[in-house]
N, C-alpha and C positions, 0 to 999 in steps of 0.2 A: 642376434646373434647370443644362443642360449649360453650360459655358464655352467660350473658345476661344481656342489660343495664336499666338502668328507660327511660321510653320513654315518658312520658308524664306525670304532675303530679297535682295533686287539693286539693282543702280545703274546707274549709266552718266555718265560724266560727260569732256563734253569734251576736247579736245587743248590747244586754244588760251586760252592766260594771258594775261588783261590783270591790271596792276598799278592799284590806286587813281592815284597816283602819275601814271601816264599818263592816267588819265581824268582830274586836276583839271592836269594842263595842257595839254590841251585845252581847258579852259572861258574865258569870255572876260573874269569878272571871278576870280581868286581866294579863296575864299571865308579867312573873319575864323579859320578857325577851320580844326581839324588834323580834315581826316575820316578816314582814317587810323587817326587815333587815338582818335577818340571813338568809330567805330565797330566800332574789333580788321579791318578787312577787308583785308587784306595784298594779294590777287589775287583772281580771280574767270576761272570760266571760265565760255570765247564759245562757242556753236555754233561750226560751220562752216559757210561762206556760201559753197564756193566751186562751182561748176554744179558739177565734180564730184561732190561727195560732200555737197552741200549735206546739212544738216541743222535737221530741222524739231520741233515741239513731238510731234508722230508717229510719229517716227523715235526718238526721243529713249525715249517709252516705251517703243514698242519692243525699243528695245535691253534697254531694264531691266527687261521680261522675260524678256526669254530668258536674259539674267543668272540672275535669280530664278529660273527652272524647271528653269536646267542643275544647280543642288545642292537641289533640294525632288526629293522623293519621288513629286508626281505630276509627272504632262505634263497638257497642253494641252485632251486630249481629257476631262481626271479632274474639271475644273474644276465646281462651280454657276454658278459665279457668276461676272461680270469688272464690274471699277466700274470706272473712265478719271475723275479727277476732275484735269485739268488747268486754270489758269485763261486760261493762253497753249492755241488751239487750232489753229496751224498744220501745213498741211501740204501735200502739193505742193510744197514750198521759202514759197509766199507767203498759200499762201489760206486765211480767216481761215472754217473751216468750224463748223458747229452742228448741221445734220443733212447726214448722218450720221452714226451717232455713231462717237466714239473707241472705244469701247468694244466695238461692234460690228467694228469691221474690225477691230481687234485681236487677237477671235475670229474671226472668218474666216481671216485673218495668220495664225494659233497654228494652225488645225483645229482649233477647240476644237466641240463635238457642236451641234446644231443646234438642245439645246434648253437650250442655257446661256442662265443669265437674264444679262443684258448691258444695263449703259446708263449715262451721264454723270451727273456735279453737281458742280458749283463752289462753294468757297464759300470760297473769297478763299486763305490763305495754312493757312487749316487743311481745307484741300479734301483732304488724303491721313486725317486724323485723322477727318473726315467720314464718311468711306468706310469708315476702318475701325469706326467705329459702327455703323455700318449692317449691315456684312455682323458682327459680333462676333452683335446681334444676332438674326441669322436665323439663326446657326450655334446659336445661346445658345434659340432657339425650337424648331429640331428643321423649319425648313427646308429648308436645308442641310447639305451636311457639309462645303462646301467651298468656298475661290475666292481670287481673290487680288484686289488694290488695286493701283493703278495711277497715277502720275501722269509726265507729259515737259513742262519747262519753257522753253521757249525767249521767257526772259521778259528778256533782254537787250534786246528793241530800245527798252524807255522809258529806260537809261541813254547808249541814243546818241540818243534825244530830247532824254532832260539836257541831254546835251554840248553841241547846238547849240544848244538852248533860253536855257538857264539865264546871265543878266544882270548877275544882282547880286549880294551878297555873302550875303546866308540868300534861299535860293528854294528854294519848297513842293517841289523835283524833287531835293534832293539825296541825298536816300531814294533814288532810284533807281540814283544810284552806286554801290549796297553788291552791286547782285542780278546772283548767274551763273545759269549753263542747266543743266539735270540734267536726270534721270528716276529716278525707283526705284518697285520694288514690294514689296509685299509679297505672301505666299501666307497662310492662316489656314484653319486648320482646327481639328475638336474633341479641349478637352486633356481629358488623361485621370490629367492627375497638377499636383499641389499647386504644386511647381515648375517645372512650365513651365505658364505659363498668366497670361492677360490678366484682371486680376483684375476689374478694374471700369473702363469709361470714361466720358465722362458732357462736353456739350458745352450752353455756353448763349454766348447774344445782348444784347449792349448796344446796344439802337439808338439809345441819347440818342449816342454816339461813329465812331458810322457819313459823318459825314459828312469827320473828321477826316483820311482816308486814303481819296483814288477816283483808281480807274483808268481811264480814256477817251479817247476819242480826243484828241489837243490841241488847246486855243486858239488858239495859233499856226502852225503847220504840220500837214502830210502824218497826222505820227504820234501814235503810240501814246504817254500820258503816264501819268503815278502822282503824282498830289500831297499830300505829305503833310505833317499839319503838326504835326512830332515835339516840337515845344516842348508840344501840348499832348493829343498821346498818351502821350508818357512821364512819364506822374503818377502821382501815386499812388492816384485814383480810381480809374483803369482797371485798373491793377494790382488793387486790392484787388478785382474779379471776378471775379479767381482764387482767393485764399488766401479770402477769401469764403462762393463758391461749396466749395470744395471744402472747408471747415473744419463744415460745414452738415451735407455729405453724410456724413461722417465720423461729424459725430456723432449724428446719423440711426442710424449700425453701433456706433457705442457704443466710439467707438477715436477718439486720437488719432495724433496726428503723429509722436511718437514710434516706440506701438504698430506702425506700418506698417515700419517698419526699412528704411528705403529706403538705397540704396547706390549711385544716380547720379540725377542729375535731368538731365533735355534740357529746356530752353526753345528757342524757336520761334530761330533763327538772325537776331535781325536790331537788335542791335546790340551791341558789349564794354560800353560803359558802363550802357548802360540794367539789364543784365543782374545785374548785382550789386548793384542798387538793389532790385530787386523781390526778391532772396533776404534782405536785410535786411526791407526789409514782412514776406514770408513769417516770417522767423523770427521776427518781434516778433508778427507775429499768430497765429501756430501756439506759439508758447512751448520753439519746438527749431529747433538751427540745420540749416541747408540739407544737404543732404548734397552728393558732391564737381558738381560742372557739367562737363557732356562737351560738347564743342563742338568746329567745323570751321570756322569766319565767320572767324579768319586766311588759309583757302587756299582755299575756298569760297563768301565771302559769305554774303548771304539767297539760301538758292534757291527762297523761297517756298511751295509746297505742297511741296515733297518736302525739305523743309529737318530736320524729325525722322527721317527713315530716314535721310537721307542719314550726320548723324549718327550713327547706328546703325553701318548699312555700314562707313563706316571702321574705329571704332572695337574692331569685332569684325576687322576687316580688322586692330588692330591689335594682337588675345589685349589688349584693356585693358578688357575687360566680363569677368569668373572665373564657369563654370559656376553656375548656381543665382543670379545678380542680381539681385536686384529695385528697378526703374528709374519712375522717375516721370518723365511727355513730359507739358508743358504748350505748348500752344496759342496763337498770338496772333494776333489776325490780321483783317483788314479784315472792318465790319461791326459793332461788334465783338466777334468770337467768342474768348471762354476756355476753361478746362476743365480736365479732368486725364487721363490717363492710368496704369493700374499694372499694372506686369507684371510678372513673375518668366521669366526669358529663361536655359535651359537645353541647349534641342540646335538653339537658331539660332548657326550656325557660316557666317564667310565665308573 
């Protein structure tokens, strides 16, 4: 069976920086905890909302695709598949679109072939990982040769809603203050070398936790809101969804975590305090130390569905990931979605 690889990567981050201190200073009630210390988020990027340069989900996605293709060996007309994975779906500055599809609009804007397969999917913060999962399977099956997975997240309106609505010292909207806007894209093609390959990707959903993180219209104003019960989300039962699933997968393959020899791990960027706890649980469950954690939460916050690829792009741009490194990527999303992706990176550059 064929395997896929990450052939190129692109990202776009708006220039406007907003600090956690700035957001907290706007709240009616000062929280009982240090939000910056607990989350690790010092600042995040906010989309440009000026009339002349207004940025929306589509604009962020398109800029990330253009950045990705600028360092790819492929042009838009070479792509067999375009998958758009945004949670937020703003286009033309303010309108929210469900149809026509973002992927189709991106294909037309880029000048992709008429027979290019294009579709949207949304799976909360595991959106891009889900897109990679599907494209990986399409390449493995021989149905296609190459494609691109993209997401543009203009998600900071939930932070703006939270600032306006939080009125108690503990509120289910506090997690909304950690998000940042971004775009990310990756091209996948067929791997011909074990040192440059997606070895496996698996996702799973545990619906019993689905009520703990809900995005919806606000129940107070006309804004869009995210309600997250962090106290119940960040516990051992939820984190075991990853370790149990990966351990079972490895046992079926006759592998141990130690055998895998991961050089780095990238978690979903949802909280600096929670990730060490996850790693401690994983060390206990796998019986082996976790590799160094790559993160950008301090400067970009939680960029939702793009987060793993914003980390990867950032660390590659700093040349912090040596050629031939084996990376484990761990999604965590509302739903609740867990899983794992194993990849060795050799040709991917920024």
